[in-house]
C-alpha positions in Angstrom: -90.5 26.9 -68.4 -87.5 24.3 -67.6 -84.4 25.4 -67.0 -82.1 23.5 -70.0 -78.7 23.5 -68.3 -77.0 19.7 -67.8 -76.1 18.3 -64.7 -72.0 19.4 -64.9 -71.9 22.2 -65.1 -73.3 23.4 -62.0 -73.4 21.3 -58.9 -76.1 21.3 -56.4 -75.1 20.5 -53.0 -77.6 20.3 -50.0 -80.4 22.5 -52.5 -77.9 25.6 -53.1 -76.2 25.7 -56.8 -72.4 25.9 -56.9 -70.9 27.1 -59.5 -68.2 24.2 -60.8 -65.6 26.4 -61.8 -65.5 28.2 -58.4 -64.8 24.3 -56.9 -62.8 23.5 -59.0 -60.3 26.8 -58.6 -60.7 25.8 -54.3 -58.9 22.1 -55.5 -56.5 24.0 -57.7 -54.6 26.1 -54.9 -55.2 23.4 -52.4 -53.0 21.1 -54.5 -50.6 24.2 -55.1 -50.2 24.4 -51.2 -49.6 20.8 -50.9 -47.2 20.9 -53.9 -45.4 23.9 -52.3 -45.3 21.7 -48.6 -43.2 18.5 -50.5 -40.7 21.1 -51.7 -39.9 23.1 -48.7 -39.2 18.8 -47.2 -37.4 17.7 -49.9 -35.6 21.1 -50.5 -34.1 20.7 -46.6 -35.8 23.3 -45.6 -36.8 23.3 -41.8 -40.8 22.4 -41.5 -42.5 23.2 -38.1 -43.6 20.2 -35.9 -46.6 18.9 -36.5 -46.7 17.7 -32.8 -48.6 19.9 -30.2 -46.5 20.9 -27.3 -43.1 19.8 -28.5 -40.9 22.7 -27.5 -36.4 23.4 -27.5 -34.8 22.1 -24.7 -34.3 24.5 -21.4 -31.2 26.4 -20.9 -31.1 24.5 -17.4 -31.1 21.4 -19.5 -27.9 21.9 -21.7 -24.8 20.2 -19.7 -22.2 22.4 -18.8 -18.5 21.4 -18.8 -16.1 23.3 -17.0 -12.6 25.2 -18.2 -11.0 21.9 -19.1 -14.0 20.7 -21.4 -14.7 17.5 -19.4 -17.8 15.8 -18.5 -18.6 16.6 -14.7 -18.5 12.6 -14.2 -15.5 12.2 -15.7 -13.6 14.8 -13.3 -15.1 13.5 -10.5 -13.6 9.5 -11.3 -10.6 11.0 -12.0 -10.4 12.7 -8.2 -12.0 9.4 -6.8 -9.2 7.2 -8.2 -6.5 9.3 -7.1 -8.0 9.3 -3.5 -7.9 5.3 -4.2 -4.3 5.2 -5.3 -3.4 7.7 -2.6 -5.3 5.7 0.1 -3.5 2.2 -1.0 0.1 3.8 -1.1 -0.8 5.2 2.5 -2.1 1.5 3.2 1.1 0.1 2.0 2.9 2.2 4.0 1.5 1.5 7.0 1.6 -2.1 6.7 5.3 -2.3 5.4 5.9 -0.1 9.1 3.9 -2.7 11.4 5.6 -5.7 9.9 9.2 -3.6 10.6 7.6 -2.5 14.2 6.8 -6.2 14.9 10.2 -7.8 14.1 11.8 -5.2 16.1 9.5 -6.0 19.1 9.6 -9.7 18.7 13.5 -8.8 18.9 13.9 -6.7 21.9 11.4 -9.2 23.7 13.5 -12.1 23.1 16.7 -9.8 24.0 14.9 -9.0 27.8 14.4 -12.2 28.5 17.7 -13.6 27.7 19.1 -10.6 29.8 17.4 -11.5 32.5 18.5 -15.1 32.8 22.3 -13.5 32.3 22.5 -14.0 36.0 21.8 -17.5 36.4 24.1 -18.4 33.4 27.2 -16.6 35.5 26.1 -19.4 38.4 26.5 -22.3 35.8 29.8 -21.3 34.2 31.2 -20.8 37.9 30.0 -24.1 39.2 31.5 -25.6 35.8 34.8 -23.6 36.6 34.6 -25.3 39.8 34.0 -28.3 38.9 30.5 -28.8 40.7 28.8 -29.4 36.9 30.7 -32.6 36.1 28.2 -34.5 36.2 24.4 -35.3 37.8 21.2 -34.2 37.0 22.0 -30.8 37.7 24.8 -30.6 35.2 22.1 -32.1 32.6 19.6 -29.6 33.3 22.2 -26.6 33.1 22.9 -28.1 29.6 19.6 -28.5 28.2 19.1 -24.9 29.7 22.0 -23.6 27.6 21.3 -25.5 24.4 17.6 -24.2 24.7 18.8 -20.5 25.2 20.8 -21.3 22.3 18.3 -21.6 19.8 17.0 -18.3 20.1 21.0 -16.8 18.9 22.1 -16.7 22.3 26.3 -17.5 22.5 28.9 -16.7 24.9 32.1 -15.2 23.8 35.5 -14.4 25.9 38.2 -16.3 25.7 41.8 -15.9 26.9 44.4 -15.0 24.1 41.8 -13.4 21.9 42.7 -9.9 20.7 41.4 -6.9 22.5 38.0 -5.5 21.0 36.1 -2.4 22.6 33.0 -3.8 20.8 33.1 -6.7 22.5 35.2 -6.8 25.6 35.2 -4.4 28.4 38.9 -4.0 30.0 38.2 -4.0 34.2 42.3 -4.2 34.3 45.8 -4.3 33.1 47.9 -7.1 33.6 51.6 -8.0 32.7 52.9 -10.2 29.8 53.0 -13.6 30.8 55.6 -15.1 28.1 55.0 -19.0 30.1 50.9 -18.7 29.6 50.4 -21.4 27.0 46.7 -19.3 26.4 48.7 -16.7 25.1 49.4 -16.2 21.4 53.8 -15.9 20.9 53.1 -13.6 17.7 50.8 -11.3 18.8 51.3 -7.7 18.2 48.6 -5.8 19.9 46.6 -5.7 23.7 45.5 -9.4 24.2 42.7 -11.0 26.5 44.7 -12.3 29.3 42.3 -13.3 32.0 38.3 -13.0 31.5 36.7 -12.7 34.5 33.1 -12.7 33.4 32.1 -13.9 29.9 30.1 -11.9 27.6 27.0 -13.3 25.7 25.1 -12.0 22.5 22.1 -12.8 20.9 22.5 -13.1 17.4 25.0 -10.1 16.2 23.5 -8.0 19.1 25.6 -7.7 22.1 23.4 -8.1 25.6 27.0 -7.9 27.4 30.4 -7.5 26.4 33.1 -9.9 28.4 34.6 -8.2 31.6 37.9 -9.4 31.1 42.0 -8.7 32.1 44.5 -7.0 29.7 48.1 -6.9 28.6 50.6 -5.7 26.2 52.9 -8.3 24.6 56.5 -7.7 25.1 
């Protein structure tokens, strides 16, 4: 006897008869699950990651900040900047000190050379005072030497009639006042140089040797 049921009421899969109502029920359940997942995503609920192996960051990978709340690189950069500024200040001070010392060394070297030539200048002055250097080649040489030394700031001082100054003069003797000496001032009212025994020299404002003189008090 032939089965009178029409195809559609039951489905045949691989030779088995499957009830259509059962298939419809499973399809409806899958659709319901998809709807629930879609609503969860739209509502902003967290959905488990679908990628395999995705995990939360480890505790040691989370950056840890100090008590100040600054990033360690920021703190390190500030320390390096402070060290650089301190080093630059030390270099500027060192350069200033070297420049100052260099100038002082140069001045001291010039004074030492000039001081060593003072005995020669004394002999030249004595020869000039005695009339031995009025003319001739030696007189020209002496003039050139004194002129060359003058370029380094060397000057001679000490003359009769100057007011005695203990910072520039060295009094070797005290003499009587000679009113007939035309080189002495008539209106002097303090100790005055009446004779120059040895002239003094200075380099700029630095006294190399005081003038050695005889002094007298006006009457």
